[in-house]
PDB file with SEQRES, HELIX, SHEET and CRYST1 records, atoms N, CA, C and O in Angstrom:
SEQRES   1 A   75  MET GLU TYR PRO LEU ILE ASP ILE SER ALA THR GLY ARG          
SEQRES   2 A   75  ASN ILE ALA ARG LEU ARG LYS GLU HIS GLY ILE THR VAL          
SEQRES   3 A   75  ARG ALA LEU SER ARG TYR LEU GLY MET THR ASN THR ASN          
SEQRES   4 A   75  SER ILE TYR ARG TRP PHE ARG GLY GLU THR LEU PRO SER          
SEQRES   5 A   75  LEU ASP ASN LEU TYR ALA ILE SER VAL LEU LEU ASN VAL          
SEQRES   6 A   75  SER ILE ASN GLU ILE ILE VAL GLU ALA ALA                      
HELIX    1 AA1 ILE A    8  GLU A   21  1                                  14    
HELIX    2 AA2 VAL A   26  TYR A   32  1                                   7    
HELIX    3 AA3 ASN A   39  PHE A   45  1                                   7    
HELIX    4 AA4 LEU A   53  LEU A   63  1                                  11    
HELIX    5 AA5 ILE A   67  ILE A   70  1                                   4    
CRYST1    1.000    1.000    1.000  90.00  90.00  90.00 P 1           1          
ATOM      1  N   MET A   1     158.768 141.952  44.684  1.00  0.00           N  
ATOM      2  CA  MET A   1     157.748 142.268  45.661  1.00  0.00           C  
ATOM      3  C   MET A   1     158.279 143.363  46.585  1.00  0.00           C  
ATOM      4  O   MET A   1     159.406 143.283  47.074  1.00  0.00           O  
ATOM      5  N   GLU A   2     157.468 144.371  46.815  1.00  0.00           N  
ATOM      6  CA  GLU A   2     157.852 145.465  47.701  1.00  0.00           C  
ATOM      7  C   GLU A   2     157.613 145.095  49.159  1.00  0.00           C  
ATOM      8  O   GLU A   2     156.708 144.328  49.489  1.00  0.00           O  
ATOM      9  N   TYR A   3     158.448 145.661  50.016  1.00  0.00           N  
ATOM     10  CA  TYR A   3     158.297 145.470  51.455  1.00  0.00           C  
ATOM     11  C   TYR A   3     157.030 146.193  51.916  1.00  0.00           C  
ATOM     12  O   TYR A   3     156.889 147.389  51.664  1.00  0.00           O  
ATOM     13  N   PRO A   4     156.105 145.499  52.585  1.00  0.00           N  
ATOM     14  CA  PRO A   4     154.847 146.143  52.999  1.00  0.00           C  
ATOM     15  C   PRO A   4     155.064 147.080  54.195  1.00  0.00           C  
ATOM     16  O   PRO A   4     155.793 146.753  55.132  1.00  0.00           O  
ATOM     17  N   LEU A   5     154.430 148.225  54.142  1.00  0.00           N  
ATOM     18  CA  LEU A   5     154.503 149.201  55.225  1.00  0.00           C  
ATOM     19  C   LEU A   5     153.102 149.491  55.740  1.00  0.00           C  
ATOM     20  O   LEU A   5     152.121 149.403  55.001  1.00  0.00           O  
ATOM     21  N   ILE A   6     153.027 149.836  57.012  1.00  0.00           N  
ATOM     22  CA  ILE A   6     151.755 150.194  57.638  1.00  0.00           C  
ATOM     23  C   ILE A   6     151.596 151.705  57.594  1.00  0.00           C  
ATOM     24  O   ILE A   6     152.517 152.445  57.937  1.00  0.00           O  
ATOM     25  N   ASP A   7     150.426 152.155  57.171  1.00  0.00           N  
ATOM     26  CA  ASP A   7     150.091 153.579  57.240  1.00  0.00           C  
ATOM     27  C   ASP A   7     149.626 153.846  58.671  1.00  0.00           C  
ATOM     28  O   ASP A   7     148.493 153.529  59.033  1.00  0.00           O  
ATOM     29  N   ILE A   8     150.499 154.425  59.469  1.00  0.00           N  
ATOM     30  CA  ILE A   8     150.234 154.602  60.897  1.00  0.00           C  
ATOM     31  C   ILE A   8     149.045 155.530  61.126  1.00  0.00           C  
ATOM     32  O   ILE A   8     148.198 155.255  61.975  1.00  0.00           O  
ATOM     33  N   SER A   9     148.978 156.623  60.375  1.00  0.00           N  
ATOM     34  CA  SER A   9     147.867 157.573  60.554  1.00  0.00           C  
ATOM     35  C   SER A   9     146.530 156.945  60.183  1.00  0.00           C  
ATOM     36  O   SER A   9     145.555 157.058  60.926  1.00  0.00           O  
ATOM     37  N   ALA A  10     146.489 156.288  59.037  1.00  0.00           N  
ATOM     38  CA  ALA A  10     145.234 155.663  58.594  1.00  0.00           C  
ATOM     39  C   ALA A  10     144.835 154.522  59.526  1.00  0.00           C  
ATOM     40  O   ALA A  10     143.646 154.313  59.770  1.00  0.00           O  
ATOM     41  N   THR A  11     145.797 153.793  60.043  1.00  0.00           N  
ATOM     42  CA  THR A  11     145.492 152.721  60.988  1.00  0.00           C  
ATOM     43  C   THR A  11     144.905 153.296  62.271  1.00  0.00           C  
ATOM     44  O   THR A  11     143.943 152.749  62.811  1.00  0.00           O  
ATOM     45  N   GLY A  12     145.471 154.387  62.761  1.00  0.00           N  
ATOM     46  CA  GLY A  12     144.935 155.047  63.952  1.00  0.00           C  
ATOM     47  C   GLY A  12     143.507 155.524  63.745  1.00  0.00           C  
ATOM     48  O   GLY A  12     142.649 155.351  64.611  1.00  0.00           O  
ATOM     49  N   ARG A  13     143.264 156.127  62.583  1.00  0.00           N  
ATOM     50  CA  ARG A  13     141.898 156.572  62.276  1.00  0.00           C  
ATOM     51  C   ARG A  13     140.953 155.382  62.173  1.00  0.00           C  
ATOM     52  O   ARG A  13     139.790 155.470  62.566  1.00  0.00           O  
ATOM     53  N   ASN A  14     141.454 154.273  61.646  1.00  0.00           N  
ATOM     54  CA  ASN A  14     140.634 153.071  61.524  1.00  0.00           C  
ATOM     55  C   ASN A  14     140.274 152.494  62.894  1.00  0.00           C  
ATOM     56  O   ASN A  14     139.143 152.059  63.111  1.00  0.00           O  
ATOM     57  N   ILE A  15     141.235 152.491  63.813  1.00  0.00           N  
ATOM     58  CA  ILE A  15     140.947 152.025  65.173  1.00  0.00           C  
ATOM     59  C   ILE A  15     139.877 152.907  65.805  1.00  0.00           C  
ATOM     60  O   ILE A  15     138.943 152.407  66.432  1.00  0.00           O  
ATOM     61  N   ALA A  16     140.016 154.219  65.641  1.00  0.00           N  
ATOM     62  CA  ALA A  16     139.027 155.152  66.200  1.00  0.00           C  
ATOM     63  C   ALA A  16     137.645 154.906  65.592  1.00  0.00           C  
ATOM     64  O   ALA A  16     136.642 154.897  66.307  1.00  0.00           O  
ATOM     65  N   ARG A  17     137.593 154.706  64.274  1.00  0.00           N  
ATOM     66  CA  ARG A  17     136.315 154.472  63.591  1.00  0.00           C  
ATOM     67  C   ARG A  17     135.668 153.179  64.071  1.00  0.00           C  
ATOM     68  O   ARG A  17     134.478 153.155  64.384  1.00  0.00           O  
ATOM     69  N   LEU A  18     136.447 152.108  64.129  1.00  0.00           N  
ATOM     70  CA  LEU A  18     135.903 150.821  64.568  1.00  0.00           C  
ATOM     71  C   LEU A  18     135.414 150.887  66.016  1.00  0.00           C  
ATOM     72  O   LEU A  18     134.373 150.324  66.357  1.00  0.00           O  
ATOM     73  N   ARG A  19     136.171 151.573  66.851  1.00  0.00           N  
ATOM     74  CA  ARG A  19     135.767 151.720  68.257  1.00  0.00           C  
ATOM     75  C   ARG A  19     134.409 152.415  68.342  1.00  0.00           C  
ATOM     76  O   ARG A  19     133.523 151.975  69.074  1.00  0.00           O  
ATOM     77  N   LYS A  20     134.255 153.502  67.588  1.00  0.00           N  
ATOM     78  CA  LYS A  20     132.989 154.247  67.600  1.00  0.00           C  
ATOM     79  C   LYS A  20     131.849 153.394  67.066  1.00  0.00           C  
ATOM     80  O   LYS A  20     130.760 153.383  67.641  1.00  0.00           O  
ATOM     81  N   GLU A  21     132.088 152.677  65.966  1.00  0.00           N  
ATOM     82  CA  GLU A  21     131.049 151.834  65.372  1.00  0.00           C  
ATOM     83  C   GLU A  21     130.559 150.760  66.341  1.00  0.00           C  
ATOM     84  O   GLU A  21     129.401 150.347  66.282  1.00  0.00           O  
ATOM     85  N   HIS A  22     131.430 150.317  67.221  1.00  0.00           N  
ATOM     86  CA  HIS A  22     131.058 149.298  68.198  1.00  0.00           C  
ATOM     87  C   HIS A  22     130.573 149.896  69.517  1.00  0.00           C  
ATOM     88  O   HIS A  22     130.272 149.164  70.460  1.00  0.00           O  
ATOM     89  N   GLY A  23     130.499 151.232  69.582  1.00  0.00           N  
ATOM     90  CA  GLY A  23     129.961 151.889  70.769  1.00  0.00           C  
ATOM     91  C   GLY A  23     130.831 151.758  72.002  1.00  0.00           C  
ATOM     92  O   GLY A  23     130.324 151.745  73.124  1.00  0.00           O  
ATOM     93  N   ILE A  24     132.135 151.662  71.803  1.00  0.00           N  
ATOM     94  CA  ILE A  24     133.060 151.503  72.923  1.00  0.00           C  
ATOM     95  C   ILE A  24     133.733 152.839  73.207  1.00  0.00           C  
ATOM     96  O   ILE A  24     134.278 153.467  72.299  1.00  0.00           O  
ATOM     97  N   THR A  25     133.698 153.271  74.444  1.00  0.00           N  
ATOM     98  CA  THR A  25     134.347 154.531  74.807  1.00  0.00           C  
ATOM     99  C   THR A  25     135.856 154.327  74.895  1.00  0.00           C  
ATOM    100  O   THR A  25     136.341 153.205  75.043  1.00  0.00           O  
ATOM    101  N   VAL A  26     136.579 155.427  74.802  1.00  0.00           N  
ATOM    102  CA  VAL A  26     138.036 155.372  74.937  1.00  0.00           C  
ATOM    103  C   VAL A  26     138.395 154.879  76.332  1.00  0.00           C  
ATOM    104  O   VAL A  26     139.332 154.097  76.493  1.00  0.00           O  
ATOM    105  N   ARG A  27     137.668 155.323  77.321  1.00  0.00           N  
ATOM    106  CA  ARG A  27     137.921 154.893  78.701  1.00  0.00           C  
ATOM    107  C   ARG A  27     137.703 153.381  78.845  1.00  0.00           C  
ATOM    108  O   ARG A  27     138.504 152.696  79.481  1.00  0.00           O  
ATOM    109  N   ALA A  28     136.623 152.866  78.256  1.00  0.00           N  
ATOM    110  CA  ALA A  28     136.354 151.427  78.323  1.00  0.00           C  
ATOM    111  C   ALA A  28     137.444 150.633  77.603  1.00  0.00           C  
ATOM    112  O   ALA A  28     137.850 149.569  78.070  1.00  0.00           O  
ATOM    113  N   LEU A  29     137.914 151.145  76.475  1.00  0.00           N  
ATOM    114  CA  LEU A  29     138.991 150.491  75.751  1.00  0.00           C  
ATOM    115  C   LEU A  29     140.265 150.466  76.585  1.00  0.00           C  
ATOM    116  O   LEU A  29     140.956 149.449  76.637  1.00  0.00           O  
ATOM    117  N   SER A  30     140.573 151.567  77.229  1.00  0.00           N  
ATOM    118  CA  SER A  30     141.791 151.616  78.052  1.00  0.00           C  
ATOM    119  C   SER A  30     141.692 150.639  79.230  1.00  0.00           C  
ATOM    120  O   SER A  30     142.673 149.979  79.573  1.00  0.00           O  
ATOM    121  N   ARG A  31     140.517 150.549  79.844  1.00  0.00           N  
ATOM    122  CA  ARG A  31     140.332 149.594  80.945  1.00  0.00           C  
ATOM    123  C   ARG A  31     140.480 148.158  80.441  1.00  0.00           C  
ATOM    124  O   ARG A  31     141.130 147.333  81.083  1.00  0.00           O  
ATOM    125  N   TYR A  32     139.877 147.866  79.295  1.00  0.00           N  
ATOM    126  CA  TYR A  32     139.963 146.533  78.702  1.00  0.00           C  
ATOM    127  C   TYR A  32     141.426 146.139  78.458  1.00  0.00           C  
ATOM    128  O   TYR A  32     141.807 144.985  78.652  1.00  0.00           O  
ATOM    129  N   LEU A  33     142.228 147.103  78.034  1.00  0.00           N  
ATOM    130  CA  LEU A  33     143.632 146.845  77.728  1.00  0.00           C  
ATOM    131  C   LEU A  33     144.530 146.928  78.959  1.00  0.00           C  
ATOM    132  O   LEU A  33     145.740 146.719  78.868  1.00  0.00           O  
ATOM    133  N   GLY A  34     143.929 147.235  80.113  1.00  0.00           N  
ATOM    134  CA  GLY A  34     144.694 147.309  81.351  1.00  0.00           C  
ATOM    135  C   GLY A  34     145.556 148.551  81.471  1.00  0.00           C  
ATOM    136  O   GLY A  34     146.572 148.544  82.166  1.00  0.00           O  
ATOM    137  N   MET A  35     145.156 149.609  80.800  1.00  0.00           N  
ATOM    138  CA  MET A  35     145.907 150.865  80.835  1.00  0.00           C  
ATOM    139  C   MET A  35     145.371 151.754  81.945  1.00  0.00           C  
ATOM    140  O   MET A  35     144.180 151.724  82.255  1.00  0.00           O  
ATOM    141  N   THR A  36     146.250 152.541  82.538  1.00  0.00           N  
ATOM    142  CA  THR A  36     145.827 153.432  83.619  1.00  0.00           C  
ATOM    143  C   THR A  36     145.290 154.755  83.110  1.00  0.00           C  
ATOM    144  O   THR A  36     144.591 155.464  83.834  1.00  0.00           O  
ATOM    145  N   ASN A  37     145.617 155.098  81.849  1.00  0.00           N  
ATOM    146  CA  ASN A  37     145.074 156.325  81.259  1.00  0.00           C  
ATOM    147  C   ASN A  37     144.870 156.117  79.758  1.00  0.00           C  
ATOM    148  O   ASN A  37     145.169 155.050  79.222  1.00  0.00           O  
ATOM    149  N   THR A  38     144.365 157.133  79.101  1.00  0.00           N  
ATOM    150  CA  THR A  38     144.003 157.015  77.684  1.00  0.00           C  
ATOM    151  C   THR A  38     145.036 157.644  76.741  1.00  0.00           C  
ATOM    152  O   THR A  38     144.818 157.680  75.531  1.00  0.00           O  
ATOM    153  N   ASN A  39     146.137 158.131  77.269  1.00  0.00           N  
ATOM    154  CA  ASN A  39     147.113 158.846  76.444  1.00  0.00           C  
ATOM    155  C   ASN A  39     147.605 158.020  75.259  1.00  0.00           C  
ATOM    156  O   ASN A  39     147.661 158.522  74.136  1.00  0.00           O  
ATOM    157  N   SER A  40     147.958 156.770  75.495  1.00  0.00           N  
ATOM    158  CA  SER A  40     148.472 155.918  74.418  1.00  0.00           C  
ATOM    159  C   SER A  40     147.428 155.726  73.325  1.00  0.00           C  
ATOM    160  O   SER A  40     147.754 155.738  72.138  1.00  0.00           O  
ATOM    161  N   ILE A  41     146.191 155.550  73.721  1.00  0.00           N  
ATOM    162  CA  ILE A  41     145.119 155.337  72.749  1.00  0.00           C  
ATOM    163  C   ILE A  41     144.957 156.564  71.870  1.00  0.00           C  
ATOM    164  O   ILE A  41     144.813 156.432  70.655  1.00  0.00           O  
ATOM    165  N   TYR A  42     144.977 157.747  72.454  1.00  0.00           N  
ATOM    166  CA  TYR A  42     144.865 158.961  71.647  1.00  0.00           C  
ATOM    167  C   TYR A  42     146.073 159.144  70.732  1.00  0.00           C  
ATOM    168  O   TYR A  42     145.935 159.715  69.650  1.00  0.00           O  
ATOM    169  N   ARG A  43     147.258 158.672  71.140  1.00  0.00           N  
ATOM    170  CA  ARG A  43     148.430 158.712  70.261  1.00  0.00           C  
ATOM    171  C   ARG A  43     148.224 157.795  69.061  1.00  0.00           C  
ATOM    172  O   ARG A  43     148.656 158.111  67.953  1.00  0.00           O  
ATOM    173  N   TRP A  44     147.561 156.655  69.282  1.00  0.00           N  
ATOM    174  CA  TRP A  44     147.235 155.780  68.145  1.00  0.00           C  
ATOM    175  C   TRP A  44     146.299 156.508  67.187  1.00  0.00           C  
ATOM    176  O   TRP A  44     146.529 156.526  65.978  1.00  0.00           O  
ATOM    177  N   PHE A  45     145.242 157.107  67.733  1.00  0.00           N  
ATOM    178  CA  PHE A  45     144.255 157.790  66.900  1.00  0.00           C  
ATOM    179  C   PHE A  45     144.897 158.887  66.065  1.00  0.00           C  
ATOM    180  O   PHE A  45     144.506 159.099  64.917  1.00  0.00           O  
ATOM    181  N   ARG A  46     145.885 159.594  66.633  1.00  0.00           N  
ATOM    182  CA  ARG A  46     146.566 160.688  65.917  1.00  0.00           C  
ATOM    183  C   ARG A  46     147.647 160.179  64.970  1.00  0.00           C  
ATOM    184  O   ARG A  46     148.255 160.968  64.246  1.00  0.00           O  
ATOM    185  N   GLY A  47     147.890 158.889  64.965  1.00  0.00           N  
ATOM    186  CA  GLY A  47     148.894 158.333  64.077  1.00  0.00           C  
ATOM    187  C   GLY A  47     150.318 158.566  64.534  1.00  0.00           C  
ATOM    188  O   GLY A  47     151.249 158.544  63.728  1.00  0.00           O  
ATOM    189  N   GLU A  48     150.489 158.789  65.830  1.00  0.00           N  
ATOM    190  CA  GLU A  48     151.828 159.008  66.376  1.00  0.00           C  
ATOM    191  C   GLU A  48     152.539 157.695  66.666  1.00  0.00           C  
ATOM    192  O   GLU A  48     153.757 157.600  66.522  1.00  0.00           O  
ATOM    193  N   THR A  49     151.782 156.687  67.072  1.00  0.00           N  
ATOM    194  CA  THR A  49     152.328 155.365  67.379  1.00  0.00           C  
ATOM    195  C   THR A  49     151.302 154.313  66.981  1.00  0.00           C  
ATOM    196  O   THR A  49     150.153 154.624  66.669  1.00  0.00           O  
ATOM    197  N   LEU A  50     151.745 153.069  67.000  1.00  0.00           N  
ATOM    198  CA  LEU A  50     150.851 151.934  66.789  1.00  0.00           C  
ATOM    199  C   LEU A  50     150.712 151.160  68.088  1.00  0.00           C  
ATOM    200  O   LEU A  50     151.611 151.202  68.928  1.00  0.00           O  
ATOM    201  N   PRO A  51     149.602 150.455  68.270  1.00  0.00           N  
ATOM    202  CA  PRO A  51     149.474 149.592  69.443  1.00  0.00           C  
ATOM    203  C   PRO A  51     150.516 148.473  69.374  1.00  0.00           C  
ATOM    204  O   PRO A  51     150.965 148.097  68.291  1.00  0.00           O  
ATOM    205  N   SER A  52     150.889 147.952  70.527  1.00  0.00           N  
ATOM    206  CA  SER A  52     151.753 146.769  70.551  1.00  0.00           C  
ATOM    207  C   SER A  52     150.993 145.624  69.893  1.00  0.00           C  
ATOM    208  O   SER A  52     149.775 145.696  69.724  1.00  0.00           O  
ATOM    209  N   LEU A  53     151.700 144.585  69.530  1.00  0.00           N  
ATOM    210  CA  LEU A  53     151.047 143.431  68.917  1.00  0.00           C  
ATOM    211  C   LEU A  53     150.025 142.817  69.869  1.00  0.00           C  
ATOM    212  O   LEU A  53     148.946 142.409  69.438  1.00  0.00           O  
ATOM    213  N   ASP A  54     150.351 142.747  71.157  1.00  0.00           N  
ATOM    214  CA  ASP A  54     149.395 142.233  72.147  1.00  0.00           C  
ATOM    215  C   ASP A  54     148.129 143.076  72.180  1.00  0.00           C  
ATOM    216  O   ASP A  54     147.022 142.537  72.184  1.00  0.00           O  
ATOM    217  N   ASN A  55     148.285 144.399  72.204  1.00  0.00           N  
ATOM    218  CA  ASN A  55     147.117 145.284  72.233  1.00  0.00           C  
ATOM    219  C   ASN A  55     146.339 145.223  70.920  1.00  0.00           C  
ATOM    220  O   ASN A  55     145.109 145.269  70.924  1.00  0.00           O  
ATOM    221  N   LEU A  56     147.045 145.122  69.810  1.00  0.00           N  
ATOM    222  CA  LEU A  56     146.379 145.007  68.517  1.00  0.00           C  
ATOM    223  C   LEU A  56     145.532 143.738  68.467  1.00  0.00           C  
ATOM    224  O   LEU A  56     144.398 143.760  67.989  1.00  0.00           O  
ATOM    225  N   TYR A  57     146.084 142.645  68.960  1.00  0.00           N  
ATOM    226  CA  TYR A  57     145.332 141.387  69.005  1.00  0.00           C  
ATOM    227  C   TYR A  57     144.115 141.515  69.923  1.00  0.00           C  
ATOM    228  O   TYR A  57     143.018 141.083  69.569  1.00  0.00           O  
ATOM    229  N   ALA A  58     144.312 142.109  71.102  1.00  0.00           N  
ATOM    230  CA  ALA A  58     143.202 142.272  72.047  1.00  0.00           C  
ATOM    231  C   ALA A  58     142.096 143.145  71.452  1.00  0.00           C  
ATOM    232  O   ALA A  58     140.913 142.859  71.637  1.00  0.00           O  
ATOM    233  N   ILE A  59     142.474 144.199  70.746  1.00  0.00           N  
ATOM    234  CA  ILE A  59     141.483 145.072  70.100  1.00  0.00           C  
ATOM    235  C   ILE A  59     140.718 144.280  69.048  1.00  0.00           C  
ATOM    236  O   ILE A  59     139.499 144.410  68.937  1.00  0.00           O  
ATOM    237  N   SER A  60     141.424 143.461  68.276  1.00  0.00           N  
ATOM    238  CA  SER A  60     140.745 142.682  67.239  1.00  0.00           C  
ATOM    239  C   SER A  60     139.732 141.704  67.853  1.00  0.00           C  
ATOM    240  O   SER A  60     138.658 141.486  67.291  1.00  0.00           O  
ATOM    241  N   VAL A  61     140.074 141.123  68.995  1.00  0.00           N  
ATOM    242  CA  VAL A  61     139.148 140.215  69.683  1.00  0.00           C  
ATOM    243  C   VAL A  61     137.944 141.001  70.202  1.00  0.00           C  
ATOM    244  O   VAL A  61     136.801 140.579  70.030  1.00  0.00           O  
ATOM    245  N   LEU A  62     138.204 142.136  70.832  1.00  0.00           N  
ATOM    246  CA  LEU A  62     137.122 142.966  71.382  1.00  0.00           C  
ATOM    247  C   LEU A  62     136.152 143.399  70.290  1.00  0.00           C  
ATOM    248  O   LEU A  62     134.938 143.370  70.487  1.00  0.00           O  
ATOM    249  N   LEU A  63     136.687 143.801  69.139  1.00  0.00           N  
ATOM    250  CA  LEU A  63     135.853 144.324  68.056  1.00  0.00           C  
ATOM    251  C   LEU A  63     135.364 143.231  67.110  1.00  0.00           C  
ATOM    252  O   LEU A  63     134.599 143.490  66.182  1.00  0.00           O  
ATOM    253  N   ASN A  64     135.828 141.986  67.368  1.00  0.00           N  
ATOM    254  CA  ASN A  64     135.435 140.849  66.527  1.00  0.00           C  
ATOM    255  C   ASN A  64     135.791 141.077  65.058  1.00  0.00           C  
ATOM    256  O   ASN A  64     134.985 140.826  64.163  1.00  0.00           O  
ATOM    257  N   VAL A  65     137.019 141.561  64.828  1.00  0.00           N  
ATOM    258  CA  VAL A  65     137.552 141.743  63.480  1.00  0.00           C  
ATOM    259  C   VAL A  65     138.959 141.147  63.456  1.00  0.00           C  
ATOM    260  O   VAL A  65     139.561 140.918  64.505  1.00  0.00           O  
ATOM    261  N   SER A  66     139.472 140.902  62.267  1.00  0.00           N  
ATOM    262  CA  SER A  66     140.842 140.402  62.167  1.00  0.00           C  
ATOM    263  C   SER A  66     141.817 141.578  62.319  1.00  0.00           C  
ATOM    264  O   SER A  66     141.452 142.736  62.113  1.00  0.00           O  
ATOM    265  N   ILE A  67     143.032 141.262  62.673  1.00  0.00           N  
ATOM    266  CA  ILE A  67     144.060 142.301  62.752  1.00  0.00           C  
ATOM    267  C   ILE A  67     144.216 142.971  61.385  1.00  0.00           C  
ATOM    268  O   ILE A  67     144.453 144.176  61.310  1.00  0.00           O  
ATOM    269  N   ASN A  68     144.085 142.203  60.315  1.00  0.00           N  
ATOM    270  CA  ASN A  68     144.201 142.770  58.972  1.00  0.00           C  
ATOM    271  C   ASN A  68     143.111 143.791  58.673  1.00  0.00           C  
ATOM    272  O   ASN A  68     143.312 144.675  57.840  1.00  0.00           O  
ATOM    273  N   GLU A  69     141.971 143.688  59.330  1.00  0.00           N  
ATOM    274  CA  GLU A  69     140.906 144.675  59.143  1.00  0.00           C  
ATOM    275  C   GLU A  69     141.195 145.959  59.909  1.00  0.00           C  
ATOM    276  O   GLU A  69     140.556 146.982  59.662  1.00  0.00           O  
ATOM    277  N   ILE A  70     142.137 145.918  60.823  1.00  0.00           N  
ATOM    278  CA  ILE A  70     142.508 147.095  61.601  1.00  0.00           C  
ATOM    279  C   ILE A  70     143.664 147.838  60.932  1.00  0.00           C  
ATOM    280  O   ILE A  70     143.654 149.065  60.827  1.00  0.00           O  
ATOM    281  N   ILE A  71     144.647 147.081  60.489  1.00  0.00           N  
ATOM    282  CA  ILE A  71     145.843 147.680  59.889  1.00  0.00           C  
ATOM    283  C   ILE A  71     145.541 148.167  58.481  1.00  0.00           C  
ATOM    284  O   ILE A  71     144.873 147.486  57.703  1.00  0.00           O  
ATOM    285  N   VAL A  72     146.046 149.359  58.164  1.00  0.00           N  
ATOM    286  CA  VAL A  72     145.917 149.922  56.837  1.00  0.00           C  
ATOM    287  C   VAL A  72     147.304 149.946  56.201  1.00  0.00           C  
ATOM    288  O   VAL A  72     148.233 150.541  56.748  1.00  0.00           O  
ATOM    289  N   GLU A  73     147.438 149.312  55.072  1.00  0.00           N  
ATOM    290  CA  GLU A  73     148.722 149.256  54.371  1.00  0.00           C  
ATOM    291  C   GLU A  73     148.989 150.588  53.680  1.00  0.00           C  
ATOM    292  O   GLU A  73     148.088 151.193  53.100  1.00  0.00           O  
ATOM    293  N   ALA A  74     150.241 151.035  53.751  1.00  0.00           N  
ATOM    294  CA  ALA A  74     150.641 152.277  53.085  1.00  0.00           C  
ATOM    295  C   ALA A  74     150.565 152.080  51.577  1.00  0.00           C  
ATOM    296  O   ALA A  74     150.875 151.009  51.054  1.00  0.00           O  
ATOM    297  N   ALA A  75     150.153 153.119  50.905  1.00  0.00           N  
ATOM    298  CA  ALA A  75     150.023 153.054  49.434  1.00  0.00           C  
ATOM    299  C   ALA A  75     151.358 153.192  48.756  1.00  0.00           C  
ATOM    300  O   ALA A  75     151.433 153.160  47.527  1.00  0.00           O  
TER     301      ALA A  75                                                      
END                                                                             
């Protein structure tokens, strides 16, 4: 069995897509997560970083999806 890896870029794009589909602004998402600005969120969208596990869980609750529906496994 191979060690599973996360496709950071595809996961970031997936977060952006899900956010848009649910009609949530980046500013509203940052407020929900208790962030003072949107820089970290845009880094996720660009595939530069991943959300912390706490933020990933909070996003999944907000969007009513599982964490597995947010994360994209690397091919």
